[in-house]
Steps between C-alpha positions, in 0.01 A plus 500: 500500500753488211602848386667549163641813336271613221695661213187691394468687832863481622379367834456167676144379510308213655450206271123479474396236245211588266376147562555396862776241531602523133771703328520547124856600397623585151872539427656617174721213376759458232526599140644171381779580252800434729611321813409618853745748644559566868278804503212298362573224750469740789154606379397136466630418849335800661154410380553132570582613860183714498275215389663250740451735798142587425419128467690435827276756666193313388395684179380318196721661235440507124837596359513599133834578324485560131737414210544750218561271195440751224703824498738704284802358692378144441447559130849655465676225692328225311603664167860538625505131597334390182238299690119514528362720768324205664818301521681790668227572753456128594875464552523804717193416703644156572833652608327753729293226663814298564683797654202583723478140618867514599425813708197343671263736321167328475291513188204750522146371497456647152762586243312648206675573173421814307430302181227308681311819588507705185121472477466651848736781399297586189183508711662731756634729228153512348360629822757769519428611143123500561542717816724749334823412683665363187514588130615349175805689368556570135758216473248242628629476856252539786621751755399576860427867560676565823348849546158344518580314827487709816765407752761368247844508679367441851687169545832631380458853637532652151302787357381529138645849456846384615486190284406698196782748567748221467333310219633483142215627281637317197503157666178404317338743260175307512440571871263779602709549813865389545394316822240283328597130483417222263231239579497323160779499242410470131645197330848526344638261235646184644367559854229292687157661485142441599173631350327781679237769435788732414666263254768236543758570769617412845451636855727764656681395814305698761154360406609139566508520880169692524329230294656200668452622853132574427452157342644313800437728803213731390483873464596567865757289689727528807869523399689592181876463508812531297844664486550865580581569131145408402338775705524738201385468239372140512302494823388859454362398162331193635310716753392740226384212272325286758322773699383676187369184333322348806429794728625285788783565747736246341750437781495561875871472575806546279828328597832578328835341576825696483781467245803275505797730447851433373742774602201706608337484162181303428560161344331486163537354156489840344809611698679172433594457867289197571587150606266209426399256772675233290822710520471528879385161632814305404708749712298422814491212746127460440217710337367566850789742551356728229151485644636575848691797357175646363319449831778664705375836371154653530311445180436873439865605520781464246761235551858493376607183320854420624733220601494617862117492519488147357771386740300645794198307386702179476648554844161574655345183348801301626438631852140387497578156354776451755252560786261247345764225473453191724169626639220248497176592318186566706167673418520878480326700782461873478664715764579870540737463211211425262315794648789731434548356145132578430539846651780605265359334193158654564677837495552536125652156445830577683715205399829641645342513845341154441844359426629671815242299698629182339860595595398567858342153507825362354699646797257351750515163330879500523482593868255227572718245327814615689319470835350156426145620461422276207123522520505877502742501203275265308185701570665827389648334192152377397351847541791657309454259211126581494553875478783473253277297274267805481793688343597204271836450670670223707357240262778250529607260772812635678717216378392574142607863541842409642565252215444765228802607310593860537677632189871543533457873408153581630333825406253696296514433129686783328611636847815297571319178431649160441363184346358222718724200527357216286167683484425391854388824658142461393470125499703457815632154423819522303842549643694810613789696362748291699404143411184418308359251751139412467273480806515111478872505492521729802257278690717201423816675619331623819381142570856369437640767740247404770602136463869604531421698808312210655798271429730768652685531170548875547757532221243375244227718663726809468589408137131479401424822676784675309372355172151636573637838600692521174172443321337786691315269743504570874420211732344576838522231769198470731462331838455122480733453205259657243645731232336745268651691212451818300649672200745777591 
């Protein structure tokens, strides 16, 4: 039985699908006004991991991750850029999809956009007005009356009295209660708007996810996820809206991932301490390093973004790829390692322990290779690859990994980072800081060196080796005259 920590109860609970064998999962996605930063990428990676693992365990998963494509921030950014809102959102969505693809984050089954579901939002707001949970304010906005909903604050552990004590009464003079939140915003000059029973306007942010999750997963589904910062008020407001409108339970299990911190402070655009994925990837050997960095920590805990952590991820990947080198491929067969992998992942998706299982397998593969037990090494390598695929890592062939260019000054963007030589860190084909040799040029020189060795022209062989070393290429001679190479 898979057990997952439920943010609503504060305890782990058995995953018991509403519909046997099927999991409906909704995750709050991006507001598309700017590029993906590392904190966003962690959230995307975490829920990609969740969906991968549930599918691996035999569940039929319907994964929904929304796109907010109408919002105050989007309107402001488009005006600052002097471009149409649609042009901005399309450009940012395309960039986010490219970044996610680099990180091995699969597209969700459904990716609804807020602008495609305005009709559903209007219908949901209408239900709340009819049931007395919402009211039309004097300025034309439709507000949710928080005091009408029993249990508000349960997800975040907040109490209405405490929230009111800290609220600014003058935030919005049209609210009956300072905690009430907007469901429908009346139209303002120059802003996009839709017709509604309350006049022209556009939806508030919180109503979007309630409407889109209901449209695609129904009024009661299995898992709702997002970053820890969405617990309050966004997810709290979703519960209030959806439960009040439908009378249904809404969500069985809430999953929230922890923050990415920089100098022990949450990475966020509002604080200005964020680094975009596009800042970071050119400083790494391969995007897989960033994904591995995320998975090294438990999804619920905070992680500190630093050069040391990224270097540890790179070194750990290098160790696994080294073990897989020169091992023939055979079909994967499950052993006690798979059993242990399932055991730790079934216990609240414990990826650090799952990676520890892969590293124990790595040590056993190396031992088998050293003692001439090639069949055992091959079997373990096949099983390791199969389990790593569940986490979305070890996606390259070992020789591909070792031919990737590692930047001359590797590191975290903004934290002692350097630029990738010739842009090769992501693409993995261009040269290194020492010599700008392409893969084809290296292959040609290695072949020439092998020919020199065969002809016993050791001076020429040594000269070519030195030339390759100056270009950051290390040649490794194997038994039988075969040579392989890797980037330093």
